[in-house]
C-alpha positions as CSV (number, residue, x, y, z in Angstrom):
1,X,-12.9,32.6,42.5
2,X,-11.1,31.6,45.6
3,X,-7.8,29.9,45.3
4,X,-7.7,30.0,41.5
5,X,-5.9,32.3,39.2
6,X,-7.2,33.2,35.7
7,X,-4.5,33.3,33.0
8,X,-4.5,35.5,29.9
9,X,-6.8,33.3,27.9
10,X,-9.4,33.4,30.7
11,X,-9.1,29.6,31.2
12,X,-9.2,28.4,34.8
13,X,-6.3,26.1,35.5
14,X,-7.2,23.1,37.5
15,X,-8.4,19.6,37.0
16,X,-8.5,19.8,33.2
17,X,-5.0,21.2,33.0
18,X,-3.6,18.6,35.3
19,X,-5.4,15.8,33.4
20,X,-4.0,17.0,30.1
21,X,-0.5,17.2,31.6
22,X,-0.8,13.7,33.1
23,X,-2.1,12.3,29.8
24,X,0.9,13.9,28.0
25,X,3.4,12.4,30.5
26,X,1.6,9.0,30.2
27,X,1.8,9.0,26.4
28,X,5.5,10.0,26.4
29,X,6.3,7.3,29.0
30,X,4.5,4.7,27.0
31,X,6.2,5.7,23.8
32,X,9.6,5.2,25.4
33,X,8.6,1.8,26.7
34,X,8.0,0.2,23.3
35,X,7.9,-3.7,23.6
36,X,10.1,-5.6,21.1
37,X,7.4,-6.9,18.8
38,X,7.7,-7.8,15.1
39,X,4.8,-5.7,14.1
40,X,3.5,-6.0,10.6
41,X,6.8,-5.4,8.7
42,X,8.6,-8.0,6.8
43,X,12.0,-6.7,5.6
44,X,14.3,-8.0,2.9
45,X,17.7,-7.6,1.3
46,X,19.3,-9.1,-1.8
47,X,22.5,-11.0,-1.1
48,X,25.6,-11.0,-3.3
49,X,26.0,-14.1,-5.5
50,X,26.9,-15.5,-8.9
51,X,24.0,-16.0,-11.2
52,X,21.6,-17.3,-8.5
53,X,19.6,-14.6,-6.9
54,X,19.3,-14.9,-3.1
55,X,17.0,-12.7,-1.0
56,X,17.0,-12.8,2.8
57,X,13.8,-12.0,4.7
58,X,13.4,-11.0,8.3
59,X,11.1,-9.2,10.8
60,X,12.2,-6.0,12.5
61,X,13.1,-7.9,15.7
62,X,15.5,-10.2,13.8
63,X,13.2,-13.3,13.5
64,X,13.1,-15.0,10.1
65,X,9.9,-16.0,8.3
66,X,10.8,-19.7,8.3
67,X,8.9,-21.9,5.9
68,X,6.4,-19.3,4.8
69,X,5.1,-19.4,1.2
70,X,6.6,-17.4,-1.6
71,X,6.1,-16.8,-5.3
72,X,8.7,-15.6,-7.9
73,X,7.3,-13.7,-10.9
74,X,9.4,-13.3,-14.0
75,X,9.3,-9.9,-15.9
76,X,6.1,-9.6,-17.9
77,X,4.7,-13.0,-16.9
78,X,1.3,-13.8,-15.5
79,X,2.2,-17.2,-14.2
80,X,4.6,-17.7,-11.3
81,X,8.1,-18.7,-12.4
82,X,8.7,-20.5,-9.1
83,X,6.7,-21.1,-5.9
84,X,7.7,-22.7,-2.6
85,X,8.5,-22.1,1.0
86,X,11.2,-19.9,2.5
87,X,14.2,-22.0,3.7
88,X,15.4,-22.5,7.3
89,X,17.8,-19.5,6.9
90,X,14.9,-17.1,5.9
91,X,16.1,-17.0,2.3
92,X,14.5,-17.5,-1.2
93,X,16.8,-18.3,-4.1
94,X,16.1,-18.7,-7.8
95,X,18.0,-18.9,-11.1
96,X,16.6,-16.2,-13.5
97,X,16.5,-17.1,-17.1
98,X,16.2,-13.6,-18.5
99,X,17.0,-10.0,-17.5
100,X,14.4,-7.6,-16.1
101,X,12.7,-6.8,-12.9
102,X,11.7,-10.0,-11.0
103,X,9.2,-9.9,-8.1
104,X,9.5,-12.1,-5.1
105,X,6.4,-12.1,-2.8
106,X,6.5,-13.7,0.6
107,X,3.3,-14.0,2.6
108,X,3.0,-15.1,6.2
109,X,0.1,-17.3,7.5
110,X,-1.5,-14.2,9.2
111,X,-1.7,-12.4,5.9
112,X,1.3,-10.0,6.2
113,X,4.1,-10.0,3.7
114,X,6.3,-8.1,1.4
115,X,7.3,-7.9,-2.3
116,X,11.0,-7.7,-3.2
117,X,11.8,-6.3,-6.6
118,X,15.1,-7.5,-8.0
119,X,16.7,-6.1,-11.2
120,X,18.5,-8.9,-13.1
121,X,21.1,-7.9,-15.7
122,X,22.1,-9.8,-18.8
123,X,24.8,-11.8,-16.8
124,X,22.1,-12.9,-14.4
125,X,23.3,-10.8,-11.4
126,X,20.6,-9.4,-9.2
127,X,20.5,-6.0,-7.6
128,X,17.8,-4.6,-5.3
129,X,15.6,-1.9,-6.9
130,X,14.4,-0.5,-3.5
131,X,15.7,-1.0,0.0
132,X,13.6,-2.5,2.8
133,X,15.8,-2.5,5.8
134,X,13.3,-0.6,7.9
135,X,13.8,1.8,10.9
136,X,15.8,1.0,14.0
137,X,14.0,0.7,17.3
138,X,15.1,4.2,18.4
139,X,14.0,5.7,15.1
140,X,10.6,4.2,15.7
141,X,10.5,5.5,19.2
142,X,11.5,9.0,18.1
143,X,8.8,8.9,15.4
144,X,6.2,7.9,18.0
145,X,7.2,10.7,20.4
146,X,7.0,13.1,17.5
147,X,3.5,12.0,16.6
148,X,2.3,12.4,20.2
149,X,3.9,15.8,20.5
150,X,2.3,16.8,17.2
151,X,-1.1,15.8,18.3
152,X,-0.8,17.7,21.6
153,X,0.5,20.7,19.6
154,X,-2.5,20.7,17.4
155,X,-4.8,20.4,20.4
156,X,-3.1,23.3,22.1
157,X,-3.4,25.5,19.0
158,X,-7.1,24.5,18.6
159,X,-7.9,25.3,22.3
160,X,-5.9,28.5,22.2
161,X,-7.9,29.7,19.1
162,X,-11.1,28.7,20.7
163,X,-10.3,30.6,23.9
164,X,-9.4,33.7,21.9
165,X,-12.7,33.5,20.0
166,X,-14.7,33.3,23.2
167,X,-12.9,36.2,24.9
168,X,-13.3,38.5,21.9
């Protein structure tokens, strides 16, 4: 073939190779240019206090879920202990009447939400049972780039194995 050089695998470099390279560069560039959107995550943290449990909710971009509905469930109860709307600070507060793990569920109008689990001790002090601070923007970007590179690595292994089988 004139003007083309066959590599070890017998594949002819050309349009397909350039297209794959261009696609890889495009995916990497788009992964680095992530727009600041809230996504589907709703994060929370338990704030220090006396016997009142306060939980602050926020989206990854810092916005608060203002006036969204919430429900507080006491340990081992089927009926809600308290219901209402998140306040203007993005917080839910309640005064627990017994120790155990309390569940606070916040749901946005578009159906997204989260459940915060708060362990209340005998003095009524609440501590978080699991963290929900989420990943930073750069951690999300690095994860996205890793996923893209992983997909291209799998494709390269698959094409390499296929080329070896056809040449054998």
